[in-house]
Biopython code that builds the backbone (N, CA, C, O; Angstrom):
import numpy as np
from Bio.PDB.StructureBuilder import StructureBuilder

atoms = [
    (1, "MET", "N", (118.844, 90.687, 83.701)),
    (1, "MET", "CA", (118.548, 91.817, 84.762)),
    (1, "MET", "C", (118.964, 93.063, 84.340)),
    (1, "MET", "O", (120.112, 93.150, 83.903)),
    (2, "MET", "N", (118.178, 94.170, 84.387)),
    (2, "MET", "CA", (118.265, 95.376, 84.103)),
    (2, "MET", "C", (119.210, 96.205, 85.146)),
    (2, "MET", "O", (119.245, 95.928, 86.345)),
    (3, "LYS", "N", (119.897, 97.153, 84.607)),
    (3, "LYS", "CA", (120.771, 97.812, 85.474)),
    (3, "LYS", "C", (120.438, 99.418, 85.257)),
    (3, "LYS", "O", (119.856, 99.768, 84.230)),
    (4, "LEU", "N", (120.820, 100.358, 86.239)),
    (4, "LEU", "CA", (120.883, 101.424, 85.823)),
    (4, "LEU", "C", (122.467, 102.023, 85.989)),
    (4, "LEU", "O", (123.014, 102.083, 87.091)),
    (5, "LEU", "N", (123.068, 102.425, 84.823)),
    (5, "LEU", "CA", (124.318, 102.867, 84.837)),
    (5, "LEU", "C", (124.312, 104.493, 85.064)),
    (5, "LEU", "O", (123.585, 105.309, 84.498)),
    (6, "VAL", "N", (125.232, 104.713, 85.959)),
    (6, "VAL", "CA", (125.344, 106.209, 86.287)),
    (6, "VAL", "C", (126.754, 106.290, 86.016)),
    (6, "VAL", "O", (127.535, 105.471, 86.499)),
    (7, "PHE", "N", (127.209, 107.451, 85.097)),
    (7, "PHE", "CA", (128.411, 107.939, 85.018)),
    (7, "PHE", "C", (128.497, 109.401, 85.067)),
    (7, "PHE", "O", (127.937, 110.191, 84.308)),
    (8, "ILE", "N", (129.340, 109.686, 86.145)),
    (8, "ILE", "CA", (129.705, 111.131, 86.203)),
    (8, "ILE", "C", (130.945, 111.561, 85.565)),
    (8, "ILE", "O", (132.066, 111.312, 86.008)),
    (9, "LEU", "N", (130.677, 112.245, 84.459)),
    (9, "LEU", "CA", (131.984, 112.889, 83.661)),
    (9, "LEU", "C", (132.309, 113.987, 84.439)),
    (9, "LEU", "O", (131.524, 114.744, 85.011)),
    (10, "ASN", "N", (133.742, 114.031, 84.420)),
    (10, "ASN", "CA", (134.471, 115.305, 85.116)),
    (10, "ASN", "C", (134.763, 116.064, 83.957)),
    (10, "ASN", "O", (134.253, 117.180, 84.058)),
    (11, "ASN", "N", (135.413, 115.897, 82.840)),
    (11, "ASN", "CA", (135.686, 116.503, 81.818)),
    (11, "ASN", "C", (134.669, 116.760, 80.750)),
    (11, "ASN", "O", (134.554, 115.959, 79.823)),
    (12, "THR", "N", (133.872, 117.907, 80.835)),
    (12, "THR", "CA", (132.558, 117.984, 79.929)),
    (12, "THR", "C", (133.105, 118.177, 78.557)),
    (12, "THR", "O", (132.266, 118.056, 77.664)),
    (13, "ASP", "N", (134.290, 118.442, 78.198)),
    (13, "ASP", "CA", (134.771, 118.572, 76.824)),
    (13, "ASP", "C", (134.708, 117.262, 76.108)),
    (13, "ASP", "O", (134.722, 117.209, 74.878)),
    (14, "LYS", "N", (134.638, 116.166, 76.897)),
    (14, "LYS", "CA", (134.496, 114.850, 76.478)),
    (14, "LYS", "C", (132.958, 114.374, 75.916)),
    (14, "LYS", "O", (132.777, 113.509, 75.060)),
    (15, "LEU", "N", (132.033, 115.053, 76.521)),
    (15, "LEU", "CA", (130.713, 114.639, 76.137)),
    (15, "LEU", "C", (130.219, 114.329, 74.833)),
    (15, "LEU", "O", (129.582, 113.318, 74.536)),
    (16, "ASP", "N", (130.570, 115.314, 74.032)),
    (16, "ASP", "CA", (130.226, 115.086, 72.339)),
    (16, "ASP", "C", (130.835, 113.939, 71.961)),
    (16, "ASP", "O", (130.089, 113.194, 71.325)),
    (17, "GLY", "N", (132.010, 113.515, 72.146)),
    (17, "GLY", "CA", (132.685, 112.283, 71.828)),
    (17, "GLY", "C", (132.114, 111.136, 72.335)),
    (17, "GLY", "O", (132.061, 110.121, 71.639)),
    (18, "LEU", "N", (131.592, 111.170, 73.680)),
    (18, "LEU", "CA", (131.082, 110.116, 74.287)),
    (18, "LEU", "C", (129.729, 109.601, 73.782)),
    (18, "LEU", "O", (129.320, 108.445, 73.683)),
    (19, "VAL", "N", (129.129, 110.806, 73.481)),
    (19, "VAL", "CA", (127.442, 110.714, 72.958)),
    (19, "VAL", "C", (127.610, 110.015, 71.522)),
    (19, "VAL", "O", (126.815, 109.109, 71.272)),
    (20, "LYS", "N", (128.420, 110.300, 70.706)),
    (20, "LYS", "CA", (128.761, 109.897, 69.352)),
    (20, "LYS", "C", (129.176, 108.514, 69.645)),
    (20, "LYS", "O", (128.505, 107.681, 69.036)),
    (21, "GLU", "N", (130.163, 108.006, 70.464)),
    (21, "GLU", "CA", (130.599, 106.619, 70.473)),
    (21, "GLU", "C", (129.269, 105.799, 70.972)),
    (21, "GLU", "O", (129.073, 104.700, 70.455)),
    (22, "PHE", "N", (128.320, 106.300, 71.985)),
    (22, "PHE", "CA", (127.236, 105.430, 72.308)),
    (22, "PHE", "C", (126.447, 105.366, 70.816)),
    (22, "PHE", "O", (126.183, 104.237, 70.404)),
    (23, "ALA", "N", (126.154, 106.235, 70.195)),
    (23, "ALA", "CA", (125.422, 106.269, 69.060)),
    (23, "ALA", "C", (125.957, 105.127, 68.533)),
    (23, "ALA", "O", (125.308, 104.084, 68.618)),
    (24, "LYS", "N", (127.155, 105.143, 67.939)),
    (24, "LYS", "CA", (127.988, 104.327, 67.205)),
    (24, "LYS", "C", (127.529, 102.805, 67.392)),
    (24, "LYS", "O", (127.299, 101.945, 66.541)),
    (25, "ASN", "N", (127.482, 102.768, 68.517)),
    (25, "ASN", "CA", (127.291, 101.333, 69.292)),
    (25, "ASN", "C", (125.750, 100.948, 69.785)),
    (25, "ASN", "O", (125.465, 100.082, 70.612)),
    (26, "GLU", "N", (124.796, 101.841, 69.040)),
    (26, "GLU", "CA", (123.375, 101.692, 69.432)),
    (26, "GLU", "C", (122.788, 101.707, 70.819)),
    (26, "GLU", "O", (121.819, 101.080, 71.245)),
    (27, "LEU", "N", (123.643, 102.623, 71.476)),
    (27, "LEU", "CA", (123.225, 102.856, 72.946)),
    (27, "LEU", "C", (122.753, 104.141, 73.017)),
    (27, "LEU", "O", (123.472, 105.113, 73.248)),
    (28, "THR", "N", (121.437, 104.187, 72.805)),
    (28, "THR", "CA", (120.497, 105.197, 72.691)),
    (28, "THR", "C", (119.679, 105.448, 73.910)),
    (28, "THR", "O", (119.721, 104.601, 74.801)),
    (29, "GLY", "N", (118.960, 106.485, 74.053)),
    (29, "GLY", "CA", (118.103, 106.719, 75.486)),
    (29, "GLY", "C", (118.860, 107.050, 76.711)),
    (29, "GLY", "O", (118.363, 106.684, 77.776)),
    (30, "ALA", "N", (119.946, 107.663, 76.725)),
    (30, "ALA", "CA", (120.575, 107.924, 77.944)),
    (30, "ALA", "C", (120.141, 109.391, 78.149)),
    (30, "ALA", "O", (119.876, 110.176, 77.238)),
    (31, "THR", "N", (120.110, 109.633, 79.378)),
    (31, "THR", "CA", (119.620, 111.147, 80.065)),
    (31, "THR", "C", (120.981, 111.923, 80.581)),
    (31, "THR", "O", (121.701, 111.440, 81.455)),
    (32, "ILE", "N", (121.205, 112.987, 80.036)),
    (32, "ILE", "CA", (122.230, 113.539, 80.595)),
    (32, "ILE", "C", (121.807, 114.863, 81.299)),
    (32, "ILE", "O", (120.976, 115.617, 80.792)),
    (33, "ILE", "N", (122.463, 115.129, 82.578)),
    (33, "ILE", "CA", (122.380, 116.009, 83.510)),
    (33, "ILE", "C", (123.449, 116.900, 83.854)),
    (33, "ILE", "O", (124.525, 116.450, 84.249)),
    (34, "LYS", "N", (123.215, 118.271, 83.719)),
    (34, "LYS", "CA", (124.327, 118.906, 84.303)),
    (34, "LYS", "C", (124.469, 118.990, 85.904)),
    (34, "LYS", "O", (123.587, 119.246, 86.723)),
    (35, "SER", "N", (125.746, 118.721, 86.105)),
    (35, "SER", "CA", (126.013, 118.542, 87.734)),
    (35, "SER", "C", (127.082, 119.032, 88.253)),
    (35, "SER", "O", (127.989, 119.362, 87.488)),
    (36, "SER", "N", (127.225, 119.190, 89.590)),
    (36, "SER", "CA", (128.280, 119.775, 90.317)),
    (36, "SER", "C", (128.565, 119.085, 91.647)),
    (36, "SER", "O", (127.587, 118.809, 92.341)),
    (37, "GLY", "N", (129.621, 118.814, 92.030)),
    (37, "GLY", "CA", (129.873, 118.063, 93.278)),
    (37, "GLY", "C", (129.502, 118.952, 94.657)),
    (37, "GLY", "O", (129.359, 120.171, 94.558)),
    (38, "VAL", "N", (129.389, 118.419, 95.661)),
    (38, "VAL", "CA", (129.145, 118.842, 97.073)),
    (38, "VAL", "C", (130.340, 119.917, 97.352)),
    (38, "VAL", "O", (130.142, 121.063, 97.755)),
    (39, "ALA", "N", (131.632, 119.341, 97.066)),
    (39, "ALA", "CA", (132.707, 120.350, 97.414)),
    (39, "ALA", "C", (132.334, 121.588, 96.555)),
    (39, "ALA", "O", (131.930, 122.564, 97.187)),
    (40, "GLN", "N", (132.405, 121.679, 95.311)),
    (40, "GLN", "CA", (132.175, 122.903, 94.593)),
    (40, "GLN", "C", (131.032, 123.730, 95.083)),
    (40, "GLN", "O", (131.168, 124.945, 94.946)),
    (41, "ARG", "N", (129.776, 123.231, 95.707)),
    (41, "ARG", "CA", (128.603, 123.895, 96.290)),
    (41, "ARG", "C", (129.156, 124.662, 97.272)),
    (41, "ARG", "O", (128.909, 125.861, 97.400)),
    (42, "LEU", "N", (130.028, 123.921, 98.103)),
    (42, "LEU", "CA", (130.403, 124.475, 99.282)),
    (42, "LEU", "C", (131.316, 125.611, 99.164)),
    (42, "LEU", "O", (131.249, 126.558, 99.947)),
    (43, "LEU", "N", (132.245, 125.542, 98.125)),
    (43, "LEU", "CA", (133.317, 126.618, 97.726)),
    (43, "LEU", "C", (132.207, 127.829, 97.260)),
    (43, "LEU", "O", (132.399, 128.974, 97.670)),
    (44, "ASP", "N", (131.320, 127.599, 96.597)),
    (44, "ASP", "CA", (130.545, 128.742, 95.963)),
    (44, "ASP", "C", (129.308, 129.370, 96.941)),
    (44, "ASP", "O", (128.553, 130.293, 96.635)),
    (45, "SER", "N", (129.321, 128.602, 98.203)),
    (45, "SER", "CA", (128.365, 129.221, 99.399)),
    (45, "SER", "C", (129.048, 130.402, 100.044)),
    (45, "SER", "O", (130.263, 130.596, 100.084)),
    (46, "ASN", "N", (128.132, 131.130, 100.523)),
    (46, "ASN", "CA", (128.663, 132.553, 101.163)),
    (46, "ASN", "C", (128.105, 132.373, 102.745)),
    (46, "ASN", "O", (128.116, 133.288, 103.568)),
    (47, "ASP", "N", (127.623, 131.025, 102.997)),
    (47, "ASP", "CA", (127.074, 130.640, 104.310)),
    (47, "ASP", "C", (128.220, 130.763, 105.371)),
    (47, "ASP", "O", (129.176, 130.017, 105.157)),
    (48, "GLU", "N", (128.298, 131.544, 106.443)),
    (48, "GLU", "CA", (129.278, 131.743, 107.337)),
    (48, "GLU", "C", (129.523, 130.465, 108.280)),
    (48, "GLU", "O", (130.603, 130.280, 108.841)),
    (49, "THR", "N", (128.528, 129.680, 108.394)),
    (49, "THR", "CA", (128.587, 128.611, 109.303)),
    (49, "THR", "C", (129.389, 127.561, 108.555)),
    (49, "THR", "O", (129.697, 126.585, 109.238)),
    (50, "LEU", "N", (129.750, 127.563, 107.412)),
    (50, "LEU", "CA", (130.465, 126.648, 106.616)),
    (50, "LEU", "C", (131.760, 127.082, 106.502)),
    (50, "LEU", "O", (132.515, 126.385, 105.826)),
    (51, "SER", "N", (132.232, 128.190, 107.069)),
    (51, "SER", "CA", (133.501, 128.818, 106.930)),
    (51, "SER", "C", (134.674, 128.021, 107.288)),
    (51, "SER", "O", (135.699, 128.235, 106.640)),
    (52, "THR", "N", (134.696, 127.124, 108.225)),
    (52, "THR", "CA", (135.757, 126.061, 108.465)),
    (52, "THR", "C", (135.859, 125.093, 107.499)),
    (52, "THR", "O", (136.980, 124.705, 107.168)),
    (53, "ILE", "N", (134.787, 124.604, 106.951)),
    (53, "ILE", "CA", (134.867, 123.550, 105.991)),
    (53, "ILE", "C", (135.525, 124.164, 104.657)),
    (53, "ILE", "O", (136.533, 123.732, 104.098)),
    (54, "VAL", "N", (134.731, 125.273, 104.263)),
    (54, "VAL", "CA", (135.114, 125.831, 102.867)),
    (54, "VAL", "C", (136.624, 126.282, 103.223)),
    (54, "VAL", "O", (137.409, 125.926, 102.345)),
    (55, "GLY", "N", (137.159, 126.904, 104.179)),
    (55, "GLY", "CA", (138.588, 127.124, 104.293)),
    (55, "GLY", "C", (139.364, 126.032, 104.035)),
    (55, "GLY", "O", (140.367, 126.169, 103.334)),
    (56, "SER", "N", (139.008, 124.769, 104.571)),
    (56, "SER", "CA", (139.718, 123.655, 104.390)),
    (56, "SER", "C", (139.564, 123.248, 102.720)),
    (56, "SER", "O", (140.529, 122.788, 102.109)),
    (57, "LEU", "N", (138.592, 123.414, 102.240)),
    (57, "LEU", "CA", (138.354, 123.041, 100.800)),
    (57, "LEU", "C", (139.211, 123.906, 99.803)),
    (57, "LEU", "O", (139.747, 123.468, 98.785)),
    (58, "LYS", "N", (139.260, 125.352, 100.308)),
    (58, "LYS", "CA", (139.929, 126.108, 99.305)),
    (58, "LYS", "C", (141.511, 125.752, 99.329)),
    (58, "LYS", "O", (142.167, 126.116, 98.353)),
    (59, "LYS", "N", (142.077, 125.155, 100.242)),
    (59, "LYS", "CA", (143.251, 124.825, 100.157)),
    (59, "LYS", "C", (143.496, 123.419, 99.160)),
    (59, "LYS", "O", (144.593, 123.126, 98.685)),
    (60, "ILE", "N", (142.490, 122.787, 98.997)),
    (60, "ILE", "CA", (142.680, 121.523, 97.991)),
    (60, "ILE", "C", (142.101, 122.060, 96.718)),
    (60, "ILE", "O", (142.741, 121.924, 95.676)),
    (61, "LEU", "N", (141.052, 122.600, 96.723)),
    (61, "LEU", "CA", (140.209, 122.884, 95.459)),
    (61, "LEU", "C", (140.553, 124.199, 94.818)),
    (61, "LEU", "O", (140.984, 125.132, 95.497)),
    (62, "SER", "N", (140.367, 124.288, 93.503)),
    (62, "SER", "CA", (140.740, 125.603, 92.917)),
    (62, "SER", "C", (139.326, 126.067, 93.018)),
    (62, "SER", "O", (138.413, 125.260, 93.193)),
    (63, "ARG", "N", (139.088, 127.606, 92.891)),
    (63, "ARG", "CA", (138.007, 128.527, 92.811)),
    (63, "ARG", "C", (137.034, 128.434, 91.854)),
    (63, "ARG", "O", (135.871, 128.821, 91.969)),
    (64, "GLU", "N", (137.712, 127.734, 90.589)),
    (64, "GLU", "CA", (137.015, 127.664, 89.322)),
    (64, "GLU", "C", (135.649, 126.909, 89.317)),
    (64, "GLU", "O", (135.709, 125.753, 89.738)),
    (65, "ASN", "N", (134.711, 127.259, 89.006)),
    (65, "ASN", "CA", (133.450, 126.408, 88.945)),
    (65, "ASN", "C", (133.763, 125.301, 87.882)),
    (65, "ASN", "O", (134.117, 125.604, 86.743)),
    (66, "VAL", "N", (133.640, 124.200, 88.238)),
    (66, "VAL", "CA", (133.988, 122.818, 87.699)),
    (66, "VAL", "C", (132.642, 122.209, 87.512)),
    (66, "VAL", "O", (132.260, 121.519, 88.457)),
    (67, "PRO", "N", (131.855, 122.316, 86.504)),
    (67, "PRO", "CA", (130.686, 121.619, 86.232)),
    (67, "PRO", "C", (131.125, 120.013, 85.829)),
    (67, "PRO", "O", (132.252, 119.747, 85.413)),
    (68, "ASN", "N", (130.171, 119.099, 85.998)),
    (68, "ASN", "CA", (130.146, 118.023, 85.321)),
    (68, "ASN", "C", (128.951, 117.506, 84.682)),
    (68, "ASN", "O", (127.983, 118.256, 84.559)),
    (69, "ASN", "N", (128.909, 116.381, 84.286)),
    (69, "ASN", "CA", (127.790, 115.830, 83.469)),
    (69, "ASN", "C", (127.452, 114.563, 84.047)),
    (69, "ASN", "O", (128.392, 113.769, 84.011)),
    (70, "THR", "N", (126.249, 114.065, 84.643)),
    (70, "THR", "CA", (125.952, 112.775, 85.171)),
    (70, "THR", "C", (125.063, 112.175, 83.837)),
    (70, "THR", "O", (124.206, 112.872, 83.294)),
    (71, "ILE", "N", (125.341, 110.980, 83.447)),
    (71, "ILE", "CA", (124.644, 110.218, 82.399)),
    (71, "ILE", "C", (123.909, 109.119, 83.131)),
    (71, "ILE", "O", (124.397, 108.449, 84.041)),
    (72, "LEU", "N", (122.681, 109.001, 82.641)),
    (72, "LEU", "CA", (121.975, 107.861, 83.202)),
    (72, "LEU", "C", (121.557, 107.059, 82.248)),
    (72, "LEU", "O", (120.925, 107.552, 81.313)),
    (73, "MET", "N", (121.821, 105.663, 82.286)),
    (73, "MET", "CA", (121.343, 104.590, 81.248)),
    (73, "MET", "C", (120.785, 103.549, 81.863)),
    (73, "MET", "O", (121.299, 103.073, 82.876)),
    (74, "VAL", "N", (119.737, 103.099, 81.362)),
    (74, "VAL", "CA", (118.826, 101.777, 81.797)),
    (74, "VAL", "C", (119.385, 100.707, 80.644)),
    (74, "VAL", "O", (119.148, 100.843, 79.443)),
    (75, "LEU", "N", (120.182, 99.602, 81.230)),
    (75, "LEU", "CA", (120.798, 98.418, 80.252)),
    (75, "LEU", "C", (120.417, 97.262, 80.686)),
    (75, "LEU", "O", (119.886, 97.144, 81.790)),
    (76, "LYS", "N", (120.644, 96.218, 79.853)),
    (76, "LYS", "CA", (120.621, 94.973, 80.105)),
    (76, "LYS", "C", (122.155, 94.629, 80.610)),
    (76, "LYS", "O", (123.129, 95.126, 80.044)),
    (77, "GLU", "N", (122.271, 93.721, 81.742)),
    (77, "GLU", "CA", (123.322, 93.535, 82.641)),
    (77, "GLU", "C", (124.512, 93.206, 81.510)),
    (77, "GLU", "O", (125.660, 93.531, 81.813)),
    (78, "GLU", "N", (124.304, 92.662, 80.403)),
    (78, "GLU", "CA", (125.346, 92.005, 79.802)),
    (78, "GLU", "C", (125.940, 93.285, 78.958)),
    (78, "GLU", "O", (127.090, 93.145, 78.542)),
    (79, "ARG", "N", (125.257, 94.532, 78.665)),
    (79, "ARG", "CA", (125.882, 95.542, 78.044)),
    (79, "ARG", "C", (126.823, 96.530, 78.793)),
    (79, "ARG", "O", (127.567, 97.350, 78.254)),
    (80, "VAL", "N", (126.657, 96.306, 80.185)),
    (80, "VAL", "CA", (127.463, 97.114, 80.933)),
    (80, "VAL", "C", (128.832, 97.204, 80.687)),
    (80, "VAL", "O", (129.369, 98.299, 80.528)),
    (81, "SER", "N", (129.464, 96.117, 80.640)),
    (81, "SER", "CA", (131.090, 96.204, 80.263)),
    (81, "SER", "C", (131.189, 96.775, 79.078)),
    (81, "SER", "O", (132.190, 97.490, 79.033)),
    (82, "LYS", "N", (130.467, 96.763, 77.914)),
    (82, "LYS", "CA", (130.852, 97.449, 76.718)),
    (82, "LYS", "C", (130.854, 98.713, 76.980)),
    (82, "LYS", "O", (131.793, 99.424, 76.621)),
    (83, "VAL", "N", (129.699, 99.233, 77.712)),
    (83, "VAL", "CA", (129.425, 100.770, 77.924)),
    (83, "VAL", "C", (130.746, 101.522, 78.881)),
    (83, "VAL", "O", (131.152, 102.676, 78.746)),
    (84, "VAL", "N", (131.161, 100.663, 79.690)),
    (84, "VAL", "CA", (132.436, 100.983, 80.473)),
    (84, "VAL", "C", (133.640, 101.116, 79.507)),
    (84, "VAL", "O", (134.410, 102.073, 79.578)),
    (85, "GLU", "N", (133.780, 100.063, 78.550)),
    (85, "GLU", "CA", (134.722, 100.151, 77.562)),
    (85, "GLU", "C", (134.669, 101.303, 76.847)),
    (85, "GLU", "O", (135.703, 101.907, 76.562)),
    (86, "ILE", "N", (133.385, 101.756, 76.458)),
    (86, "ILE", "CA", (133.322, 102.848, 75.481)),
    (86, "ILE", "C", (133.650, 104.092, 76.265)),
    (86, "ILE", "O", (134.278, 104.988, 75.699)),
    (87, "ILE", "N", (133.235, 104.237, 77.663)),
    (87, "ILE", "CA", (133.275, 105.343, 78.260)),
    (87, "ILE", "C", (135.042, 105.526, 78.416)),
    (87, "ILE", "O", (135.586, 106.590, 78.118)),
    (88, "GLU", "N", (135.730, 104.456, 78.869)),
    (88, "GLU", "CA", (137.194, 104.636, 78.989)),
    (88, "GLU", "C", (138.036, 105.013, 77.716)),
    (88, "GLU", "O", (139.038, 105.726, 77.762)),
    (89, "SER", "N", (137.423, 104.352, 76.370)),
    (89, "SER", "CA", (138.157, 104.721, 75.344)),
    (89, "SER", "C", (137.861, 106.179, 74.955)),
    (89, "SER", "O", (138.638, 106.711, 74.161)),
    (90, "VAL", "N", (136.737, 106.935, 75.466)),
    (90, "VAL", "CA", (136.796, 108.296, 75.406)),
    (90, "VAL", "C", (137.504, 109.245, 76.393)),
    (90, "VAL", "O", (138.290, 110.140, 76.084)),
    (91, "VAL", "N", (137.110, 108.915, 77.594)),
    (91, "VAL", "CA", (137.688, 109.807, 78.758)),
    (91, "VAL", "C", (138.930, 109.244, 79.216)),
    (91, "VAL", "O", (139.584, 110.059, 79.867)),
    (92, "GLY", "N", (139.395, 108.264, 79.103)),
    (92, "GLY", "CA", (140.649, 107.347, 79.674)),
    (92, "GLY", "C", (140.162, 106.525, 80.805)),
    (92, "GLY", "O", (138.977, 106.408, 81.115)),
    (93, "ASP", "N", (141.189, 105.952, 81.412)),
    (93, "ASP", "CA", (141.250, 105.134, 82.527)),
    (93, "ASP", "C", (140.491, 105.702, 83.811)),
    (93, "ASP", "O", (140.977, 106.621, 84.470)),
    (94, "LEU", "N", (139.523, 105.227, 84.063)),
    (94, "LEU", "CA", (138.718, 105.874, 85.337)),
    (94, "LEU", "C", (139.523, 105.755, 86.523)),
    (94, "LEU", "O", (139.183, 106.443, 87.486)),
    (95, "SER", "N", (140.568, 104.980, 86.634)),
    (95, "SER", "CA", (141.242, 104.942, 87.893)),
    (95, "SER", "C", (142.245, 106.094, 88.014)),
    (95, "SER", "O", (142.956, 106.170, 89.016)),
    (96, "ASN", "N", (142.329, 107.045, 86.966)),
    (96, "ASN", "CA", (143.017, 108.205, 87.001)),
    (96, "ASN", "C", (142.297, 109.324, 87.269)),
    (96, "ASN", "O", (141.157, 109.435, 86.818)),
    (97, "PRO", "N", (142.887, 110.328, 88.063)),
    (97, "PRO", "CA", (142.191, 111.506, 88.556)),
    (97, "PRO", "C", (141.239, 112.388, 87.435)),
    (97, "PRO", "O", (141.616, 112.445, 86.265)),
    (98, "ASN", "N", (140.255, 112.921, 87.777)),
    (98, "ASN", "CA", (139.531, 113.900, 86.887)),
    (98, "ASN", "C", (139.244, 113.330, 85.635)),
    (98, "ASN", "O", (139.381, 113.971, 84.593)),
    (99, "THR", "N", (138.739, 111.816, 85.684)),
    (99, "THR", "CA", (138.095, 111.284, 84.608)),
    (99, "THR", "C", (136.394, 111.179, 84.697)),
    (99, "THR", "O", (135.560, 111.696, 83.954)),
    (100, "GLY", "N", (136.214, 110.371, 85.810)),
    (100, "GLY", "CA", (134.922, 110.235, 86.288)),
    (100, "GLY", "C", (134.749, 109.146, 87.028)),
    (100, "GLY", "O", (135.695, 108.499, 87.478)),
    (101, "ILE", "N", (133.255, 108.794, 87.253)),
    (101, "ILE", "CA", (133.066, 107.784, 88.357)),
    (101, "ILE", "C", (131.925, 107.077, 87.461)),
    (101, "ILE", "O", (131.155, 107.769, 86.794)),
    (102, "VAL", "N", (131.850, 105.707, 87.473)),
    (102, "VAL", "CA", (130.735, 104.997, 86.811)),
    (102, "VAL", "C", (130.140, 103.962, 87.977)),
    (102, "VAL", "O", (130.990, 103.461, 88.714)),
    (103, "PHE", "N", (129.047, 103.681, 88.149)),
    (103, "PHE", "CA", (128.682, 102.486, 88.745)),
    (103, "PHE", "C", (127.279, 102.144, 88.240)),
    (103, "PHE", "O", (126.642, 102.873, 87.480)),
    (104, "THR", "N", (126.789, 100.803, 88.799)),
    (104, "THR", "CA", (125.430, 100.485, 88.413)),
    (104, "THR", "C", (124.605, 100.050, 89.629)),
    (104, "THR", "O", (125.158, 99.657, 90.657)),
    (105, "LEU", "N", (123.185, 100.132, 89.489)),
    (105, "LEU", "CA", (122.266, 99.940, 90.363)),
    (105, "LEU", "C", (121.459, 98.899, 89.913)),
    (105, "LEU", "O", (121.184, 98.995, 88.717)),
    (106, "PRO", "N", (120.920, 97.783, 90.580)),
    (106, "PRO", "CA", (120.066, 96.983, 89.936)),
    (106, "PRO", "C", (118.436, 97.622, 89.755)),
    (106, "PRO", "O", (117.964, 98.428, 90.557)),
    (107, "ILE", "N", (117.861, 97.218, 88.826)),
    (107, "ILE", "CA", (116.420, 97.761, 88.461)),
    (107, "ILE", "C", (115.657, 96.577, 88.550)),
    (107, "ILE", "O", (115.833, 95.599, 87.824)),
    (108, "ASP", "N", (114.569, 96.693, 89.692)),
    (108, "ASP", "CA", (113.564, 95.849, 89.627)),
    (108, "ASP", "C", (112.324, 96.069, 88.858)),
    (108, "ASP", "O", (111.480, 95.176, 88.790)),
    (109, "PHE", "N", (112.163, 97.223, 88.267)),
    (109, "PHE", "CA", (110.968, 97.520, 87.456)),
    (109, "PHE", "C", (111.176, 98.573, 86.515)),
    (109, "PHE", "O", (111.705, 99.653, 86.777)),
    (110, "VAL", "N", (110.734, 98.210, 85.413)),
    (110, "VAL", "CA", (110.738, 99.310, 84.287)),
    (110, "VAL", "C", (109.627, 99.167, 83.307)),
    (110, "VAL", "O", (109.368, 98.067, 82.819)),
    (111, "LYS", "N", (108.978, 100.218, 83.012)),
    (111, "LYS", "CA", (107.983, 100.525, 82.091)),
    (111, "LYS", "C", (108.158, 101.537, 81.136)),
    (111, "LYS", "O", (108.637, 102.625, 81.457)),
    (112, "GLY", "N", (107.801, 101.266, 79.952)),
    (112, "GLY", "CA", (108.034, 102.327, 78.966)),
    (112, "GLY", "C", (109.377, 102.396, 78.324)),
    (112, "GLY", "O", (109.821, 103.490, 77.978)),
    (113, "LEU", "N", (110.003, 101.373, 78.157)),
    (113, "LEU", "CA", (111.466, 101.380, 77.862)),
    (113, "LEU", "C", (111.387, 100.148, 76.785)),
    (113, "LEU", "O", (111.027, 99.018, 77.115)),
    (114, "LYS", "N", (111.770, 100.513, 75.459)),
    (114, "LYS", "CA", (111.829, 99.302, 74.471)),
    (114, "LYS", "C", (113.282, 98.855, 74.774)),
    (114, "LYS", "O", (114.100, 99.760, 74.935)),
    (115, "TYR", "N", (113.690, 97.612, 74.869)),
    (115, "TYR", "CA", (115.008, 97.101, 74.772)),
    (115, "TYR", "C", (114.920, 95.817, 74.189)),
    (115, "TYR", "O", (115.941, 95.156, 73.995)),
]
sb = StructureBuilder()
sb.init_structure("model")
sb.init_model(0)
sb.init_chain("A")
sb.init_seg("    ")
for serial, (resi, resn, name, xyz) in enumerate(atoms, 1):
    if name == "N":
        sb.init_residue(resn, " ", resi, " ")
    sb.init_atom(name, np.array(xyz, "f"), 0.0, 1.0, " ", f" {name:<3s}", serial, name[0])
structure = sb.get_structure()
């Protein structure tokens, strides 16, 4: 079975090291998207109707624009654990704050991918 692995990397300074480790392990073909969370978008918003929500968020989050990267990979199911191992070897234990989040989704159709 094929899986779509989605990894949201919080510390973008780790991206180059992560990509190098993927390449060393013959994991190519990932797509990297610059992204940001909804909370950051709300903080950056000037919409007055969101003032209550934004006010609450400002107490929790810093004002700095904190980008992240979303990495998408189509993999055979048996490779998922190896990819997660590589991710954690580079960014640290994902159960720690500010590292990232990873999850998979089943894929029922793929065309144009050699695996």
